[in-house]
C-alpha positions as a Markdown table, in Angstrom:
| # | Residue | x | y | z |
|---|---|---|---|---|
| 1 | Met | 109.0 | 115.1 | 95.0 |
| 2 | Ser | 106.5 | 116.3 | 93.0 |
| 3 | Arg | 102.6 | 114.3 | 92.3 |
| 4 | Leu | 103.0 | 111.6 | 89.9 |
| 5 | Asn | 100.4 | 110.6 | 87.8 |
| 6 | Arg | 99.4 | 106.8 | 87.1 |
| 7 | Asp | 101.9 | 105.8 | 84.6 |
| 8 | Gln | 104.3 | 107.5 | 86.5 |
| 9 | Leu | 103.3 | 105.6 | 89.9 |
| 10 | Ile | 103.2 | 102.5 | 87.9 |
| 11 | Ala | 107.2 | 102.4 | 86.5 |
| 12 | Ala | 107.9 | 103.7 | 89.8 |
| 13 | Ala | 106.6 | 101.1 | 91.7 |
| 14 | Thr | 107.8 | 98.6 | 88.9 |
| 15 | Glu | 111.4 | 100.0 | 89.7 |
| 16 | Asn | 111.4 | 100.4 | 92.8 |
| 17 | Leu | 109.2 | 97.6 | 94.3 |
| 18 | Gly | 110.0 | 95.2 | 91.5 |
| 19 | Ala | 106.5 | 94.9 | 91.1 |
| 20 | Thr | 105.0 | 93.3 | 88.0 |
| 21 | Pro | 102.1 | 93.5 | 85.7 |
| 22 | Asp | 99.1 | 91.4 | 87.8 |
| 23 | Pro | 98.5 | 88.3 | 84.8 |
| 24 | Ser | 94.9 | 88.1 | 86.3 |
| 25 | Gly | 94.1 | 90.9 | 86.2 |
| 26 | Asn | 92.4 | 91.8 | 89.6 |
| 27 | Ala | 94.6 | 93.9 | 90.5 |
| 28 | Asp | 97.7 | 96.8 | 88.5 |
| 29 | Leu | 100.4 | 95.3 | 90.1 |
| 30 | Val | 101.9 | 92.4 | 91.9 |
| 31 | Phe | 105.0 | 92.2 | 94.3 |
| 32 | Asp | 106.3 | 90.7 | 96.7 |
| 33 | Arg | 104.0 | 91.8 | 99.4 |
| 34 | Gly | 100.6 | 91.4 | 97.9 |
| 35 | Ser | 98.9 | 92.8 | 95.2 |
| 36 | Ile | 98.2 | 96.7 | 94.2 |
| 37 | Val | 95.5 | 99.2 | 92.0 |
| 38 | Val | 97.2 | 102.6 | 91.6 |
| 39 | Ala | 95.2 | 105.5 | 92.8 |
| 40 | Ala | 96.9 | 109.1 | 90.8 |
| 41 | Asp | 94.3 | 110.9 | 92.1 |
| 42 | Ala | 91.5 | 111.4 | 94.2 |
| 43 | Asn | 89.0 | 110.9 | 91.4 |
| 44 | Asp | 90.7 | 107.4 | 91.6 |
| 45 | Phe | 90.6 | 106.7 | 95.0 |
| 46 | Lys | 86.8 | 105.2 | 95.9 |
| 47 | Gly | 86.8 | 103.2 | 92.4 |
| 48 | Ala | 90.2 | 101.5 | 93.7 |
| 49 | Phe | 89.5 | 100.3 | 97.2 |
| 50 | Lys | 86.1 | 99.0 | 96.3 |
| 51 | Arg | 88.0 | 96.9 | 93.8 |
| 52 | Leu | 90.7 | 95.9 | 95.7 |
| 53 | Lys | 88.3 | 95.4 | 98.4 |
| 54 | Lys | 86.0 | 93.3 | 95.9 |
| 55 | Asn | 88.4 | 91.7 | 93.5 |
| 56 | Val | 91.7 | 91.1 | 95.3 |
| 57 | Asp | 92.5 | 88.3 | 97.5 |
| 58 | Gly | 95.9 | 88.3 | 99.7 |
| 59 | Tyr | 97.8 | 91.2 | 101.5 |
| 60 | Arg | 96.1 | 94.3 | 98.7 |
| 61 | Trp | 97.3 | 98.0 | 98.9 |
| 62 | Ala | 96.3 | 101.2 | 97.1 |
| 63 | Leu | 99.8 | 102.8 | 95.8 |
| 64 | Ile | 99.3 | 106.5 | 96.0 |
| 65 | Asn | 101.0 | 109.6 | 96.0 |
| 66 | Lys | 102.0 | 111.1 | 99.5 |
| 67 | Glu | 100.3 | 113.9 | 99.9 |
| 68 | Asp | 96.7 | 111.9 | 98.8 |
| 69 | Leu | 97.0 | 109.9 | 102.2 |
| 70 | Phe | 94.2 | 112.5 | 104.5 |
| 71 | Ala | 92.0 | 112.4 | 101.1 |
| 72 | Ala | 92.4 | 108.6 | 100.8 |
| 73 | Asn | 92.5 | 107.2 | 104.0 |
| 74 | Thr | 89.3 | 107.6 | 105.1 |
| 75 | Leu | 87.7 | 105.5 | 101.6 |
| 76 | Ser | 90.3 | 102.7 | 103.1 |
| 77 | Ile | 88.4 | 101.6 | 105.9 |
| 78 | Gly | 86.9 | 98.4 | 105.7 |
| 79 | Ser | 88.9 | 97.7 | 102.8 |
| 80 | Lys | 91.8 | 95.9 | 104.6 |
| 81 | Ala | 94.3 | 97.2 | 102.0 |
| 82 | Gly | 97.3 | 99.5 | 103.3 |
| 83 | Met | 98.2 | 102.3 | 101.5 |
| 84 | Ile | 102.0 | 102.5 | 99.8 |
| 85 | Thr | 103.9 | 104.9 | 97.3 |
| 86 | Ser | 105.9 | 104.4 | 94.8 |
| 87 | Asp | 109.4 | 104.6 | 96.4 |
| 88 | Gly | 108.0 | 101.7 | 99.4 |
| 89 | Thr | 107.4 | 103.9 | 101.7 |
| 90 | Val | 103.8 | 102.1 | 103.5 |
| 91 | Leu | 101.5 | 104.9 | 104.9 |
| 92 | Lys | 99.1 | 102.4 | 106.0 |
| 93 | Asn | 99.6 | 98.9 | 106.7 |
| 94 | Ala | 97.7 | 96.0 | 105.1 |
| 95 | Asp | 95.8 | 94.1 | 107.5 |
| 96 | Ile | 95.6 | 90.2 | 107.5 |
| 97 | Pro | 93.6 | 88.9 | 104.5 |
| 98 | Arg | 90.2 | 87.8 | 105.1 |
| 99 | Lys | 89.4 | 84.1 | 105.0 |
| 100 | Lys | 87.2 | 83.0 | 102.1 |
| 101 | Ala | 84.2 | 81.4 | 103.4 |
């Protein structure tokens, strides 16, 4: 599979995962397993995990290209976010959501 850009990742997630745009705007997409922020390349990872950590409640996922797993993994530490590909492959499970104080 070739590397997908942001628009291609969103289109594939919409088709394969049944994801829809997030009406709150906190994430890019939502689906039955939580909220998704799209990170198409290494330049997007830091901002995506920061956005997931600060703005998204519940289960949170970063939608990435499979080839980017090792580059994204260290940035995901402490975010409770999982990583998923556009075909639904879970690369790292999302942790149980934090309880809000």
